[in-house]
N, C-alpha and C positions, 0 to 999 in steps of 0.2 A: 504494500500500500504506500503510495507516494503522496506526500502532502506539501502544498505550498504554505507559506506563512502569510505574506501580505495579501489581504483580500480574501483569505480563507480562514486562517486562525484569528487574524486581526481584522476586525470589521472597520471599514472606513466610512466617513461621511462624504458628502459630495465634493468637499474641498480637499480630501485625502488627509484628514486628521484622524488619528486612531481614536475610536470612541469606545470600543469594548472588544473583549474576546468573544468569538463565536460560541454559541451555546452547544453543549453536548460534547466537548472535547474529552472530558473524563470518561463519558459513556463510550465514546469511540475507542479510546485506549482500552477500556474494559472489554469491549467487543473484540478487539484485536487479540487480547490475552485469551479470551474464551475460545476463539477460533484458531489460535496459534498462527496469527498473522504478524509479520514483522513490519511495522510502519517505518517509513523513511522521510526525513525532511528533504524535499526537493525544491530548493529555493536559492536565490542569490545570496542568502545569508550564509551559505556554506563557506564563503570566502572568509568568514570570521567565525570559526568553529566554537570559540569561547562564548559567543553570543547565543548559539543554539544550545550549548551545554547549560548555560545560565537559564535559558528559556525552559529547558527540561526541569531544572531544579525549582524554578518558580511555580511550575504547573502541578507538580506533585513531589512528594519525598522520594529520594532515590531508593529507599528501602521498601517502597510500595510493591508488594508482590501480586497485587490484584490487577495491575494495569501494565500494558506494554509500554515500552519506552522507545520513542523514535530514534533511529540512528541517522547519521548524516550521510546523504547521498551526494557526493561531490561530482561535478560534471565539468567538462572543459569547453573548448571553443565550439564544439559541434552541437551545443545546445543541451537542454535538460534530458532529452530522450537518450543521450549517450550514457546516462546513469541507470536507465531502466533495464531490468532483466526481462527480456521479451519471452524467455522460455518459462517464466513463472506465470501463475494465475494472479495477475496484478490488476489494480485499479489506481487511477491518478486523479486527484482533484486540484484544479487550478483556476485562477480567475483571469489569467491572461496568457495565452499560448502563442508562441511565435509561428508564423506560417511555415518555417522550416521544420519545427517540431511536429506540427500537424501533418505535414507531408510525410515525415518519417513514420508516424503512427499509421497513416493510410497505407503506405507502402508495405508495412509489416502486418497489415490486416488487424490492427489493434485500436483503431479510432473509437470503437464502441467501448473501450476500457477507460476512456477519458470522460471525466465529469467536469463540465464547465460550470462555474458558479459566479453569480453576481457578487462583487466585492462588498456590496452593501447589505447582503442578506445575513442576518445574525443566526439564521437557522440552517445555514448551508451544510454544517457538519452532520446534523441529524438527518437531513435529506440524503447526504452522501452515504451515510451508513446503510440506509435502505437500498440505495443503488448498488453498493458493494455487496450486500447480502444477496441480492438477486443476480448480479453479474457473476459472482463467485459460487453461486448455488449453495449457499449456506442456510442451515435451518434457522428459524427464528429463535432468539435466545429466550428461554423460559425462566431461567433463574439467573438474575444479574448479581446475586449476592456473592460475597467473597468465599473463597474456598475454606473448608473447615479448618485448615491449618494456618491461615493467614493471621497476621497481627490484628486485623480489623474484626475478626470474628471471635476473638477471645474476650470473655467478659472482663470488664474492669473491676479491679478490687478496690473497695472503698477503704480508705485508711481508718484504722481504729482510733477512737477518741480516747 
């Protein structure tokens, strides 16, 4: 699963000021964990890896065992599609694709794996999750809860007074 940042994770207003994070990012990462999908950041931000590492730390604790953690997909001069593993069952969400990248997708017969989103849509990630489920032929998630052995499912002990 390939994810852009600007206009996908970060929602913009009409003047391109960041206004909020898209809804459902945690749920998307839980979806990836449940279905054993590795997400990748496919963004120009890859040129500053510490920025993406910092973004990962801001979005959830590193120790979270219930959600997938996106890895960085670096690409070169040939565009974002040079980082895509076309042999895998992938999906890609983006708010602005270059004509060259779209041509590569079409030539590889993978244009239907691309999900274009409006950079102003705060619900783009929840819509993308349904797109990914259908495109990758995944069952609906019936239990979103944490696994029995996760830190989140253990009862908290109250301190004694």
